[in-house]
C-alpha positions in Angstrom: -93.2 123.4 -95.9 -95.7 120.6 -95.2 -98.8 122.0 -93.4 -100.5 118.8 -92.5 -99.4 115.6 -90.7 -97.6 113.4 -93.4 -99.5 110.4 -94.6 -97.8 107.0 -94.1 -97.6 106.2 -97.8 -98.3 107.8 -101.1 -102.0 106.9 -100.9 -102.9 107.6 -104.5 -99.8 106.4 -106.4 -97.8 104.0 -104.2 -98.3 101.2 -106.8 -97.1 103.4 -109.7 -94.1 102.1 -111.6 -92.5 104.6 -114.0 -91.7 103.0 -117.3 -88.1 102.5 -118.4 -88.5 105.0 -121.2 -90.5 108.2 -121.0 -90.9 110.7 -123.9 -89.8 114.2 -123.2 -92.7 116.7 -123.5 -93.0 119.4 -126.1 -91.8 122.9 -125.4 -94.6 125.2 -124.2 -94.2 128.9 -124.9 -96.3 131.6 -123.3 -99.4 132.3 -125.4 -99.7 135.8 -126.8 -100.9 138.2 -124.1 -100.9 135.6 -121.4 -97.8 136.7 -119.5 -98.7 138.0 -116.0 -96.2 138.8 -113.3 -98.6 139.8 -110.5 -97.4 139.5 -106.9 -98.0 136.1 -105.2 -100.5 136.3 -102.3 -101.0 132.5 -101.8 -101.3 129.2 -103.6 -103.7 126.5 -104.7 -102.9 122.8 -104.6 -105.2 121.3 -107.2 -105.9 117.6 -107.0 -107.6 115.9 -110.0 -109.9 112.9 -109.5 -108.4 110.5 -112.0 -111.3 108.0 -112.5 -113.6 110.8 -113.7 -110.9 112.3 -116.0 -110.1 108.9 -117.5 -113.7 108.0 -118.1 -113.8 107.1 -121.8 -110.1 107.9 -122.2 -108.6 104.5 -121.4 -107.5 103.8 -125.0 -106.5 107.4 -125.8 -102.8 107.5 -126.5 -102.6 111.1 -125.2 -103.7 109.9 -121.7 -101.8 106.6 -121.9 -99.8 106.9 -118.7 -102.7 108.1 -116.5 -105.6 106.2 -117.9 -104.5 102.9 -119.5 -103.4 101.2 -116.2 -100.0 100.6 -117.8 -98.0 102.3 -114.9 -100.7 102.0 -112.2 -104.3 102.9 -111.3 -104.7 106.4 -109.9 -107.2 108.0 -107.5 -106.2 111.6 -106.9 -103.3 113.0 -108.9 -101.6 116.4 -108.8 -103.1 118.7 -111.3 -100.8 121.5 -110.2 -99.5 123.8 -107.5 -100.6 127.3 -108.6 -99.6 130.8 -107.4 -102.5 133.1 -106.5 -102.7 136.9 -106.5 -105.0 139.1 -104.3 -107.7 138.8 -107.0 -108.4 136.5 -110.0 -105.5 138.0 -112.0 -103.0 135.2 -110.9 -99.4 135.2 -112.1 -98.6 132.9 -115.0 -95.9 132.3 -117.6 -93.5 134.6 -115.7 -90.6 133.6 -117.9 -89.8 131.3 -120.8 -88.6 127.9 -119.6 -87.0 125.0 -121.4 -88.2 121.4 -121.9 -88.1 119.2 -118.8 -85.4 116.6 -118.7 -86.3 112.9 -118.7 -85.0 112.4 -115.1 -87.3 115.2 -114.0 -90.3 113.7 -115.8 -89.5 110.2 -114.4 -89.2 111.6 -110.9 -92.7 113.1 -111.1 -94.7 110.9 -113.5 -96.4 109.1 -110.5 -97.4 112.5 -109.1 -98.8 113.9 -112.4 -99.0 111.0 -114.8 -98.5 113.0 -118.0 -95.2 114.4 -119.4 -97.0 117.2 -121.1 -99.0 118.1 -118.0 -95.7 118.4 -116.1 -94.3 120.6 -118.7 -97.4 122.8 -118.7 -97.5 123.2 -115.0 -93.8 124.2 -114.9 -94.2 126.6 -117.8 -97.4 128.3 -116.6 -97.1 128.2 -112.9 -93.7 127.0 -111.7 -92.0 129.7 -113.7 -93.5 132.2 -111.3 -92.5 130.3 -108.2 -89.1 128.6 -108.5 -85.8 128.9 -110.2 -85.7 125.3 -111.2 -88.3 122.6 -112.1 -86.8 120.3 -109.5 -87.5 122.9 -106.7 -91.0 123.5 -108.0 -92.0 119.8 -108.2 -90.3 119.0 -104.8 -92.6 121.6 -103.2 -95.6 120.2 -104.9 -94.7 116.6 -104.0 -94.1 117.5 -100.4 -97.6 119.1 -100.1 -99.3 116.3 -102.0 -97.6 113.6 -99.9 -98.7 115.3 -96.7 -102.4 114.7 -97.5 -104.4 111.8 -96.2 -107.2 111.0 -98.5 -110.7 109.8 -97.7 -112.0 106.4 -98.7 -113.4 107.5 -102.0 -114.9 104.2 -103.0 -117.0 104.2 -99.8 -118.0 107.8 -100.2 -119.1 107.1 -103.8 -121.6 104.6 -102.5 -123.2 107.0 -99.9 -126.0 108.1 -102.3 -126.7 104.4 -103.1 -127.4 103.9 -99.4 -129.7 106.9 -99.3 -127.2 109.3 -97.7 -126.8 112.7 -99.4 -123.3 113.5 -100.6 -122.4 117.1 -101.1 -119.3 119.1 -101.9 -119.3 120.3 -98.2 -119.4 116.6 -97.1 -116.3 115.9 -99.1 -114.5 118.9 -97.8 -115.3 117.9 -94.3 -114.0 114.4 -94.9 -110.7 115.8 -96.0 -110.6 118.1 -93.0 -111.4 115.3 -90.5 -108.4 113.3 -91.8 -105.9 116.1 -92.0 -104.9 118.0 -88.9 -104.6 121.7 -89.6 -106.7 121.6 -92.8 -110.1 123.2 -92.2 -113.0 122.6 -94.5 -113.1 126.3 -95.5 -109.7 125.9 -97.0 -111.1 123.4 -99.6 -113.1 124.0 -102.7 -114.6 121.2 -104.8 -115.1 121.3 -108.6 -117.7 119.2 -110.4 -118.6 118.9 -114.0 -122.0 120.0 -115.4 -123.5 116.6 -114.5 -122.4 116.8 -110.9 -119.5 114.4 -111.0 -116.4 115.1 -109.0 -113.5 116.5 -111.0 -111.2 118.2 -108.6 -110.4 119.1 -105.0 -108.5 122.4 -104.5 -106.7 123.3 -101.3 -106.1 127.0 -100.6 -102.8 127.9 -99.1 -101.3 131.1 -97.8 -97.9 132.5 -98.6 -96.5 130.3 -95.9 -98.0 127.2 -97.6 -100.4 126.7 -94.7 -104.1 126.2 -95.3 -106.2 129.4 -95.4 -109.8 130.2 -96.0 -110.4 130.2 -99.8 -110.8 133.7 -101.2 -114.2 134.3 -102.8 -112.8 134.3 -106.3 -111.6 130.7 -106.0 -115.0 129.2 -105.3 -116.4 127.2 -108.2 -119.5 125.5 -106.8 -122.0 126.1 -104.0 -120.8 124.6 -100.7 -124.0 122.5 -100.4 -124.1 121.3 -104.0 -124.8 117.6 -104.5 -121.9 115.5 -105.9 -121.4 112.1 -107.5 -118.0 110.2 -107.5 -117.1 108.0 -110.4 -115.3 104.9 -109.1 -113.8 103.9 -112.4 -113.9 100.9 -114.6 
């Protein structure tokens, strides 16, 4: 399934050490009116920039595993692997699923460092893609581990050196490092103040990169961007 050349190591979480005890997440049921069983036309691999997400959340017990440094310091983490439809009406909550087991949470906590996020992704998105959570997270892990990431600390200093940094620049940096991943298969999400939040990779039904459909675009391709390096 991997569409790119595999990276030598788990660049963003190689130093992560799962704790001996992890809480099980809470059951997540489909919200009223949110069940959609539309046909799958492709996928999105959503990568969250953890330093920005964790800004001001280092002491928040809800974000303990991702933001406190207790199990490691993170760069990009997996937000989720999402099925897409031919339009914006993507499938979600295709069936009711149970609570993830502790072994499943432990196996994936370094990929998505939040037990409840793992539960949410399985309930909302994985339920439309796979029969078991193990199969769903194995696919997501394979795709995530195939990505080589740019030097984000260096990129974050480009504006300080007088070099403009845009969402298109970031997409091109990813494309340069990953054979078979063109810049037009990448969208970049920023917050209202222009700080990087997320990189999203658009995939076809065969899990190979494809040009992002118009409805997936969140920002202008030439929009300026800032990258928070963390504490």
